[in-house]
Phi, psi and omega in degrees: 000324180295320179295316180297319180296320179296318180295320178299317178297317182300318186276354179243001181297124185276035174218169178290157178249104189285150168067026179265113183284137175050046183284128181225138176221163174235128180226170175285314187229130175248121179252124179252122181108108181271038174292181175303319179296319182298317179297315181293321178297313181296317179300315181300310182296321180290317179293337177275005172100011183254153173280138191219144165235136177249122184248125182233123181295337182260194183262355188229155176255152175109350177056227185289331180298324176262003184254015174127342179277080180270346176263091190297129174277115188247303187090302178198121185296342178302331184282346186265114187230173171059221183293334176297313177296322178300321179301313183287339173282326174294320175300316178301318179300322179299321183265005178082027179234170177288305175229150175217133185247001173235136189196163177278150182304315184292331177292320177297315182295320177299325179291318175298323178294333174300315179299318179299315182293315183298321181269357182051054183282142169276118183237129172251108175267158180064030175234132183236159186291135176242318186209147175241126174268138186214141175236107187065233178263012182252124172287133181252323183199164171230144174249132181237156180234157177297125187289332182267328181226073181302124183202122186305320180300338180257008177296155180232149181236135178238122169261137184211160176277326181224146179234142178230122179266107179249018177284155176288339186265342184072035184293318179295317177303314183293314181292340178277359178081023179275141180295139177209169178226163178224140176094207188245129173287154170293148178306326184292338185296317181240020179058051181250174178236343185247012177269179177066198181297132180222103181264098187234189190252357182271148183048056191232157174282149170297156177299147169092002181284121185288135184270356190261153181303317171252115187308131178082001183237093179303330182294345179281348180093164181278150171296157181304140174090000180256131181278154175271001181295159177259138180296123178274166178298149177304136178091355179286143179277156175198183180255018178287144184246138180299148192297149173260160171200179171258134171276113195269122173261108177240167176222152175249019177269112185307320183292339182247015190247129168256142191290158174279076187281165180294119183279162172298150177063026180293135180219103185293340181293344178292344189245017178299323179297327178297318179297320179291325176296317180293323178296327179283325181205095185284124179283149178282335181206168180290318187296128177069003178244315176245331181213152178260102179274125170241124182289136174251168177301155175061041172060043176240176184229162157237107183259130179240171178298147174200128176096185184291321181229113186207218186279343175291130177263081192294128176086355184271357189243006187299330180276349189300312188306316182260006183288156174281177187297321180293320178294319178297319179301319179293317179296319178297317179297321178297321178293320179295315178300315180299315185291312178297322178295322179298314179297316180295319180300312181297322185281335191229342183289126184295345178280345177285144176305140186303319184292330177284322176299315182294323178294317181293326181292345176287347186250155177200175180284134183289133179294335184263012175241146176049052187294342178259010182223036180056032173067022177241146186308142177269359187231113171289142181283096176276086186295330184193135177228248173281153172228127180298150172245100182257193178293332178236127179249120175291135183226181178305326180298326176291316181300318185272003178077012178281337171230132181232126181274155178259351181256035180295136177233029180164165180234152172238159185208358187279158173310146169293109196232114172235130172283168182300148184250337180205157177235121189214180183260131178230167177284132179251191177302144179061023176078002180281145180282145177215163181265138177217154171267156179218139174121348183285126177227132175219090183234119181227216179089009180251157181281174176303148181221151183281147176256126187293139172302324181296339179281352180262353186237146179288171172297146188305320183287351184260323179194131182251359180218039178227130175242145187227085184276349181259300177274055188288173183280103182202150173291165181305314187282327175291321177299328178298336176270323186282333196285042181256144186305314179296327178290320176303319180294319178300311183292328178293320176298317179296318180297317180296319179292326175296320178298319178297316179295322179296320177295314184295328183259352181069027183253161170291155182296338177286346187249004181291162180277099185295319175303323177293322176298314179300319179295317182295321179297322178287320187283331183224066188294337181258003177056037178225008177078004181285163178297130178287154175288162176243118176254122177247111180265155184297339179275359180276091185294341180283342183237351184246127178242129182249140174231137182084196186262117173237140176257129179271120181247134181253358177257177181083186185269054182287166174258115183092221189268338183197177171219163179254138179237130179249130176285127183301339181275355183237106182303138180199158176221145175236119182259119176259104189270147181227056182302136177088357182279127174222152179108188186268128183221142165271135185245131181233149169240145181272136182248093187286159170279106184296331180257008177078015175059038180072029179103340178248109186291358181246014176264113180299135179221153172274112186248102187286352176281347178265161185282140176279340181226109180240129179280130176231128179247135179242122177255119185267010182110338180230317182230161179250134177241133183255134179230168177237134184236136177266107182274000175279344181250159176057041177293147181072027183210166175280142173248121180281126178278306179171184175259131184231145171258113181272132186239163176293140182157224175288150180304129180289159179202165169240126182249125174259125189250133173242114184194097176069030181286170180279348179202188179295151176247135178248141176228117189234291182214151177234135182243127175252107186255116183294142175263101186267000000 
């Protein structure tokens, strides 16, 4: 019994096991990549009753979500389901809210560790892929090596029935011999308009900025960071990759702040273009001019790229997707040097405007973040690397709703978003040469759309037991919409459940019953057998009954595809029905940003065009209770009505009333959350 207990402990220990020579195990599911997707995939498979190992090349779990991207890119919260939604509710619980989409890095990592602990997951950190064993189209095993001290005696081998590649790079997919692509397809390949070369005006330099070290003298050479490539026609394909950067967590609290000190390998000549950009158009502040500051809890930030010259290291990552581990380490170090140098340059170089230097000096690295990495992020933002080429490729037509798949196992909703891919010299006014960026695309305005199960699996002849929910099969521009952390988590849960079904039925992943997979994901979204929540959206004609005049709006920060707006002068009611519901539930109504929160549908705003007092009636099956809701507050968020016990009787409902209000009334979605 003691030996069995020790083995059980060994195989469920949620940390690496150091110094085990020729270590070999057999599990049902092997997940490679401890990204946000990897944690959710491993958790799903383990909670579904399978033995699992999660392998992460680094020291931390959560990937970019715990690596600085605290301002979650959503697009539309309707698309976030299952354990992905559960993650943001756990984050909310930490901060005393229902859901929270902005958070500190350490809070995200602690939350991922909760999943590991709850499922008693076996996790190997600091192990990276070395070899893939394969028999025909079936993966049989993977061999991994210590990422910090590669040494054959400490290599480990995992045999598994199913494999899931949740890495940002698609390393398992590539070593397994699965087809993939890198860079941008020509528009003509998939009949798209926003793929390939895109010379546009966003995150761009002003006209006339000279590209040469000595202005006007090409013989002096180009300034640092400018490519010698020639601008190709719009829509032409190439192997350029959209820029990477670090999502920067800084703080302005002196007691928790370490200074933006001069980094090793600092080279001020890298930032000459920034000085020329500022000379052409001096910003009044850092925010939205040189960097995009988004406030996080506890006086911290998530800083992203903004403008012509910012935190994106444009053109420095093209070799990254197919590079070996040593080359990638060098590229990552170059990005870190560039980023730390940029912050120091802005804060201390005397050529920078005084007001920008003083503003930058207010910020520093938080002492309570990344404590084992000198308080700097451990995760470079790998926006895009390899992309699988499967039987179904998601394209711009899917994003825009011109093609809709029926085998969707998750939804995406974000803008088709590509950061710049190259910085080069073009012809300017009067024939003078100037520097410009190329590749930035930001095209949205479409509703949530389904992501095909077929885009998560390789072609049958290449692999029958491998799923790829991160480096999925999509064109460059479609991937730009899909590639968001909450969507990766959704697709990872679906991939893991598909792997479980394949094991249970003894089928190839190409042959599982996808409608059954879709049903299971809906019926057990938390993979724990609990009662699922009921979401009733205003577009659900089977559950929503309208009386009076309501206007359907598809713009703004709605939940799902639209929202309803009621004119205060025209009496109307919207009934959100919950037939068959019994038991104890917390009831919420969604309060959309009618004006889109200034372009960001998740930015709370005080909207005086909406009513401050809206009548909402809740019928629990026997009695009706009337409440009043202020829709001018908490825009872009759920408003909790109360906890109700629904009983057998007449079908329960929530009624939103528009009748003589002081402003417009919105009716969007109602959530019935079971109290388990």
